LUMLUMDO-134229 format. One record per residue (C-alpha): residue in one letter; x negated, y, z negated. Coordinates in pm, whole numbers, padded with zeros to 5 digits, always signed. Each point is the difference from the previous one (the first is absolute). Example, Ala and Ser with C-alpha at 12.3 -4.5 7.8 and 13.67 -1.06 7.14 Angstrom:
# LUMLUMDO-134229
A-01230-00450-00780S-00137+00344+00066
END
This chain:
# LUMLUMDO-134229
X-09681+04281-01270X-00264+00237-00137X-00356+00003+00130X-00215-00157-00275X-00317+00186+00103X+00180+00332+00006X+00161-00073-00338X-00337-00091-00151X-00168+00312+00143X+00274+00234-00128X-00006-00171-00342X-00375+00060-00031X+00039+00358+00122X+00274+00062-00255X-00210-00150-00279X-00302+00218+00085X+00216+00313+00025X+00151-00051-00346X-00337-00071-00162X-00148+00306+00173X+00280+00239-00101X+00115-00124-00341X-00317-00158-00139X-00344+00100+00127X+00014+00383-00027X+00075+00012-00375X-00337-00091-00149X+00069+00196-00320X+00320-00193-00078X+00030-00073-00369X+00244-00142-00256X+00345+00148-00021X+00088-00011-00366X+00135-00253-00245X+00045-00323+00194X-00325+00032+00194X-00196+00053-00322X+00146-00314-00150X-00055-00191+00325X-00373+00071-00014X-00001-00101-00367X+00166-00334+00085X-00282-00068+00244X-00265+00114-00248X+00109-00234-00279X+00026-00304+00233X-00341-00163-00050X+00027-00377+00038X+00182-00262+00205X+00208-00075-00311X+00123+00361+00001X+00139-00053+00351X+00190-00313-00107X+00127+00177-00313X+00192+00243+00219X+00241-00286+00068X+00050-00064-00370X-00133+00209-00289X-00066+00323+00188X+00280-00011+00258X+00167+00321-00115X-00162+00292+00182X+00103+00239-00280X-00222-00173-00257X-00293+00204-00134X+00121+00326+00151X-00161+00287-00188X-00037+00231-00179X-00112-00119-00343X+00312+00135-00169X+00192-00255+00213X-00232-00301-00016X-00040+00039-00378X+00365+00088-00069X+00203-00205-00249X+00311+00076+00209X-00128-00184+00307X+00264-00261+00091X-00072-00341+00155X+00088-00046+00366X+00321-00181+00089X+00163-00139+00314X+00174+00325+00097X-00275+00242-00100X-00311-00176+00131X-00176+00079+00328X-00125-00352+00072X-00219+00044+00309X-00309-00221-00025X-00118+00055+00357X+00037+00377-00042X-00263-00016-00274X-00220-00232+00206X+00004+00243+00295X-00116+00279-00233X-00265-00220-00159X-00141-00094+00342X-00007+00364+00109X-00191+00098-00313X-00239-00292+00049X-00088+00119+00351X+00040+00379-00027X-00041+00086-00372X+00115+00364-00034X-00069+00094+00364X+00358+00110+00052X-00037+00067+00375X-00021-00373+00066X+00303-00067-00220X+00186+00247+00219X-00125-00159+00324X+00127-00338-00124X+00350+00147-00029X-00034+00147+00348X-00112-00336+00140X+00313-00183-00119X+00227+00286+00108X-00152-00023+00349X+00054-00379+00003X+00366+00047-00095X+00041+00255+00278X-00141-00245+00255X+00230-00278-00121X+00299+00232+00031X-00111+00112+00345X+00007-00364+00114X+00341-00054-00167X+00142+00308+00170X-00110-00146+00335X+00275-00263-00045X+00250+00283+00058X-00180+00292+00166X-00236+00096+00281X-00365+00066-00079X+00065+00373-00027X+00298-00049-00231X-00188-00248-00219X-00301+00233-00019X+00217+00294-00106X+00174-00215-00262X-00331-00126-00139X-00146+00351-00021X+00322+00115-00165X-00062-00259-00272X-00372+00078-00024X+00052+00374-00053X+00335+00002-00182X+00018+00301-00237X-00029-00229-00304X-00350-00086+00130X-00090+00371-00012X+00120+00029-00359X-00064-00338-00162X-00251-00200+00202X-00350-00052-00136X+00068-00078-00365X-00224-00302-00053X+00253-00195-00203X+00248+00025+00287X-00211-00258+00181X+00239-00272-00119X+00285+00169+00193X-00202-00014+00322X-00116-00357-00054X+00349-00110-00102X+00171+00137+00310X-00272-00169+00209X+00090-00330-00167X+00372+00058+00060X-00035+00094+00367X-00222-00303+00065X+00245-00214-00198X+00291+00097+00225X-00207-00052+00315X-00122-00340-00121X+00350-00115-00091X+00128+00116+00339X-00274-00212+00155X+00122-00294-00210X+00359+00046+00119X-00118+00017+00363X-00244-00291-00009X+00138-00216-00287X-00362-00051-00111X-00023-00036-00378X-00341+00165-00015X+00164+00338+00066X+00256-00060-00274X-00281-00093-00239X-00197+00312+00098X+00304+00227-00057X+00059-00159-00342X-00364+00059-00098X+00034+00363+00105X+00309+00026-00219X-00195-00134-00299X-00279+00252+00060X+00258+00276+00033X+00171-00089-00330X-00329+00006-00189X-00081+00333+00164X+00324+00182-00074X+00328-00124-00148X+00212+00195+00251X-00037-00304+00229X+00233-00206-00220X+00286+00100+00235X-00161-00162+00305X+00201-00331-00019X+00340+00156+00078X-00164+00217+00269X-00149-00313+00163X+00325-00195-00043X+00226+00254+00173X-00269+00083+00255X-00028-00367+00095X+00374-00025+00058X+00000+00310+00221X-00307-00110+00197X+00131-00354+00057X+00331+00143+00125X-00131+00295+00201X+00179-00123+00311X+00314-00120-00179X+00306+00154-00157X-00074+00121-00354X+00288-00068-00240X+00064-00096-00361X+00132-00339+00108X-00311-00066+00206X-00220+00110-00290X+00175-00234-00247X-00030-00289+00245X-00375+00053+00025X-00060+00094-00364X-00170-00323-00105X-00188-00031+00329X-00154+00344-00058X-00060-00078-00368X-00191-00315+00098X-00237+00214+00207X-00050+00270-00263X+00035-00176-00338X-00375+00005-00066X+00011+00378-00039X+00269-00029-00267X-00200-00269-00183X-00312+00218+00004X+00194+00300-00132X+00159-00206-00281X-00340-00146-00092X-00151+00347-00016X+00280+00123-00229X-00047-00304-00226X-00372+00073-00026X+00075+00361-00085X+00246-00105-00273X-00253-00247-00140X-00274+00264-00019X+00224+00292-00103X+00323-00116-00173X+00315+00206+00034X+00035+00271-00264X+00376+00026-00054X-00034+00313-00214X-00165+00175+00293X+00270-00132+00235X+00289+00107-00226X-00149+00346-00044X-00011+00053+00376X+00344-00151+00061X+00155+00224-00265X-00149+00318+00144X+00232+00255+00158X+00002-00125+00361X+00219+00283+00133X-00227+00266-00148X-00305-00180+00141X+00157-00015+00346X+00080+00371-00005X-00353+00081-00115X-00141-00205+00287X+00174+00194+00276X-00331+00173+00071X-00164-00339+00055X+00274-00090+00249X-00071+00321+00191X-00371-00086+00018X+00084-00351+00123X+00224+00140+00275X-00270+00241+00118X-00263-00277-00011X+00231-00227+00201X+00050+00267+00267X-00368+00105-00006X+00099+00351-00106X-00170+00039-00338X-00221+00273+00149X+00300+00235+00040X-00012+00300-00242X+00217-00046-00308X+00116+00362+00003X+00165-00020+00343X+00311-00192-00107X+00209+00099+00303X-00267-00102+00251X-00067-00326-00185X+00372-00075-00016X+00054+00066+00372X-00296-00219+00102X+00093-00287-00233X+00367+00002+00102X-00091+00017+00370X-00228-00304-00028X+00255-00195-00206X+00274+00081+00254X-00223-00118+00285X-00087-00325-00179X+00366-00057-00087X+00102+00048+00364X-00272-00239+00116X+00124-00255-00253X+00364+00033+00108X-00103-00051+00364X-00245-00282-00080X+00031-00350+00142X-00199-00163-00286X+00138+00164-00312X-00062-00306-00218X-00374+00009+00079X-00022+00370-00079X+00179-00065-00330X-00235-00288-00077X-00314+00213+00023X+00171+00279-00195X+00087-00264-00259X-00368-00107-00013X-00124+00358-00045X+00250+00061-00281X-00071-00333-00170X-00379+00037-00004X+00042+00331-00184X+00160-00169-00303X-00277+00115-00243X+00118+00357+00060X+00354-00089-00109X-00101-00152-00334X-00267+00264-00062X-00076+00335+00159X-00040+00054+00373X-00347+00097+00117X-00076+00078+00364X-00278-00259+00013X+00268-00271-00044X+00134+00098+00340X-00310-00142+00169X+00143-00351-00039X+00343+00099+00131X-00125+00210+00292X-00074-00285+00250X+00349-00149-00041X+00166+00339+00029X-00198+00086+00315X+00111-00327+00161X+00363+00084-00089X-00036+00342+00166X-00161-00159+00307X+00288-00246+00034X+00246+00291-00012X-00151+00129+00325X-00086-00331+00167X+00353-00142-00028X+00187+00327+00055X+00288-00070+00243X+00023+00348+00148X-00207+00170+00272X-00341-00039-00156X-00224+00146+00271X+00035+00370-00085X+00013-00065-00373X-00306-00225+00024X-00203+00267+00183X+00105+00273-00244X-00083-00212-00306X-00336-00106+00151X-00106+00362+00056X+00126+00118-00339X-00167-00284-00190X-00325+00046+00193X-00024+00364-00103X+00114-00089-00351X-00274-00262-00037X-00260+00257+00113X+00137+00240-00265X-00025-00274-00265X-00362-00073+00093X-00102+00365-00046X+00214+00027-00313X-00178-00305-00137X-00341+00156+00067X+00104+00322-00176X+00130-00182-00310X-00297-00236-00021X-00247+00289+00025X+00162+00185-00291X+00034-00316-00209X-00370-00068+00054X-00088+00353-00116X+00209-00044-00317X-00162-00336-00065X-00346+00149+00041X+00080+00257-00271X+00099-00281-00237X-00302-00212+00093X-00245+00286-00063X+00168+00081-00333X-00025-00361-00120X-00366-00023+00101X-00072+00313-00206X+00206-00131-00292X-00198-00323-00037X-00325+00202-00009X+00104+00164-00328X-00282-00078-00250X+00236-00115-00277X+00262-00186+00202X-00138-00344-00090X-00060+00090-00363X+00343+00115-00118X+00366-00084+00068X+00152+00197+00288X+00340+00169+00006X+00122+00144+00334X+00290+00243-00001X+00160+00213+00269X-00154-00158+00312X+00182+00027+00337X+00261-00271+00054X-00051-00042+00377X-00346-00145+00042X-00091-00043-00366X+00227-00145-00262X+00084-00238-00279X-00217-00291+00122X-00310+00215+00040X-00146-00190-00295X-00019-00313+00217X-00226+00174+00252X-00218+00153-00270X-00052-00343-00157X-00135-00118+00337X-00220+00304+00071X-00139-00002-00355X-00034-00380+00016X+00151-00011-00347X+00356-00147-00013X+00003+00014-00382X-00058+00375-00011X+00285+00188-00170X+00182+00227+00245X+00329+00165-00097X+00243+00164+00245X+00349+00134-00067X+00200-00018+00324X+00250+00264-00112X-00273+00266+00012X-00075-00065+00367X+00038+00304+00223X+00241-00106+00271X-00053+00238+00288X+00219-00078+00304X-00160-00258+00227X+00160+00153+00311X+00051+00352+00123X+00277+00114+00232X-00075+00225+00296X+00249+00136+00251X+00030-00328+00187X-00163-00284-00198X-00095-00150-00334X-00374-00045-00019X-00263-00075-00265X-00053+00268-00262X-00344+00140-00076X-00135-00021-00353X+00057+00327-00185X-00316+00207-00042X+00133+00239-00264X+00077-00092-00357X+00373-00030-00047X-00004-00152-00348X-00113+00147-00330X-00116-00250-00264X-00027+00139-00353X-00187-00210-00259X+00158-00057-00342X-00139-00163-00311X+00188-00324+00073X+00082+00019+00369X+00042+00222+00304X+00264+00233+00141X+00066-00029+00375X+00159+00295+00177X+00055+00039+00374X-00085+00342+00147X+00200-00070+00315X+00309-00223-00049X+00066-00022+00375X-00338-00170+00047X-00051-00197-00323X+00245-00133-00258X-00023-00282-00253X+00173-00335-00018X+00026-00161-00344X+00127-00353+00059X+00041-00224-00304X-00275-00262-00017X-00166-00225-00255X-00349+00132+00063X+00026+00367-00090X-00287+00154-00196X+00242+00179-00230X+00325+00192-00037X+00114+00254+00259X+00173+00325-00091X+00175+00177+00287X-00046+00375-00041X+00167+00127+00317X+00220-00121+00286X+00135+00176+00308X+00264-00081+00260X-00129+00024+00355X+00189-00107+00314X+00254-00173-00220X-00254-00218-00182X-00151+00033-00344X-00375+00052-00026X-00224-00015-00306X-00243+00292+00013X-00147+00000-00351X-00058-00285-00245X-00233-00103-00282X-00173-00335-00040X-00066-00085-00366X-00265-00271-00003X+00029-00291-00238X-00255+00015-00278X-00166-00328+00107X-00108+00164+00326X-00122+00319-00165X-00213-00199-00246X-00192-00162+00287X-00118+00346+00114X+00028-00074+00373X-00131+00211+00284X+00301+00189+00140X+00007+00070+00373X+00252+00190+00213X+00022+00123+00358X-00117+00341+00118X+00180+00089+00322X-00236+00285+00090X-00315-00212-00040X+00187-00310+00121X-00172-00217-00257X+00036-00123-00357X-00099+00225-00289X-00029-00069-00372X+00242+00145-00253X-00010-00021-00379X+00252-00003-00279X+00024+00318-00202X-00213-00022-00311X+00179-00040-00330X-00051+00315-00206X-00097-00216-00298X-00280-00180+00190
END
C-alpha cells in the first residue's frame, strides 16, 4: 500500500519540475509552421457562441478555410466526405478558447501544452505505482515526460488535442477500473463521458471499445486461468459491462456519416491504389516508428552499424523477458493497445506526434516485462534502474538543447513576420509568397497573416512547391538534433516575364519538391535533376504563373537567408511595356 501523502508530494514535485524545465524558460516560443498558423486562425474567426456550436455541425471539419487564397478560392476544392474529413469539434473549441484568452501571445499557448503534458505525466506516475516502487515509477514518468519525441515535436499548439486526448483516455481507464472494483455506476457513467469527450477531440479513440472489452476480461480474471474457453463463457458477461462504449462509438460514426456522407469514388480510388508499392515506400516510416518505440530517435542516422547493434540488443532483451514472463497475455494486451491506437498512421502517413497516444500503453507493456519476469530479477533490476536513471538525465539535457535551438529558429520566423506586416503596401495589394523556408514557415502562412493583418478577406497566394525545405534535423557524431536556420543564401531566384526560375546553389542543403496539387499558381518546368545518395533531387525548375495572377499585380515576397527575413521580388518587365 503506497503512502498517499508521499504520492501526492512526489506528484506535485514532478509537475513543478516539468513546468520548470519544459515550459517556463522558453518565453520566446512561437508558432511552428502550417498547423499552428491555422490553429490561431481557427481561434481568430470564432466570435460568437453560435460559432462554438457550429463546430459540431457546419464547421466540424478542421481543414475548412485553410489558406492560402489560391486554395480557398479554388474551383477544384472538393467537399469533405466520411473518409477524408477531420471531424474534431472539441479540437477547434480548445483553439478558440486559447485565442480568446491569449490572442497571439504564443508563449501562453505553449504553456497550455506543457500544463497538460505535466498532468499526463502525473497520471502515469500514479498508474506506474500499481506495479513499481516510487523510484521506478518516477523514472518511468520522467522517461515519458522527456521522451525524444518531446524534444522534436512537443510545443506545436495544435498538438494540444493529443495531450488532452491521452488525459481523457488515461482517466477513462482509471475510472472504469474503479467501476469494476466498486460496481458503482457513477464511475461507469464518468468513463463513458470521458469517451465521448475523447471522440470529439480526436477520432483515434474510436478503437477504445475493443480495448476496454478485452481489458475488462483480463482484469476480471487476473487471478484465474486465462483460456479461450473461459473467454467464450464470459463473453456476454463482459459485453454487458462494456456495451455502452460500443453504442457510443456506433453513434459517433452515424453522426459522422450524417454530416459527411461516404464518397465511394474517394474510397475506390484509395482501394485501387498499389498497396505493395505503398508498403515498400513506407519502410522509412516503419523505421521511425521502431526508433520512437525504443526511444532511440536521437541516434545519428549515419551510424547504421551502431544503430543496428543497439536496436537488436534491446529487441533481444525484450524478447528474452517476454519468453521468461509469467503474464505474457497482459504484456500482449498493452502491446495490442499501443498498436491499435496508432491506426491513423496505418491508413495515412506515420508522424512521430501520433506516438504520444501509444507511448503510455507501450511503457506499461515494457514495465510488465520486468515486473513479471520469472528469472533472477535482482541484478537485472539494479542494472536497468541505473541505466535508465542515467538515460533519463541524458534525455532531460537533450530536451533542453533541442528546445533552445527550436526557440531560436522560431524567433527568426517571428521577427521576419513582424517585419513583413509592416510593409507599407501589404494591406493595399494582393500578396504572393514564394520560396519561404518549409520548417517554421509554410503553406498555411496566409492563415497567420490574415490574423495579424486583421483582414481574413485579404488575397494571399502561396505555392507550396516553391518552399525551401532545409533539413529539420542535423546529424552529429552521436545524435540527431535540431538544425539551425541557414544564414547564407543557397537559392537563386531569377525573375521572368511570366514567372520565376528557382535554382539551388547547394543541392546537399536545399532541393525542391514538386508534389501535384490543385492549388498551384501555375505550371512547373523541371530544368535539372541530380541523383544523390540514391534519390532523385530537383535542383532547378521554373514556375510559370497563370495569367490571372499576373494581372492582379501582387506584391511578390521571398526569403533571404542572409538577412533572415522576407524581401520583395518583381517580375521581369516585358520589353514591350
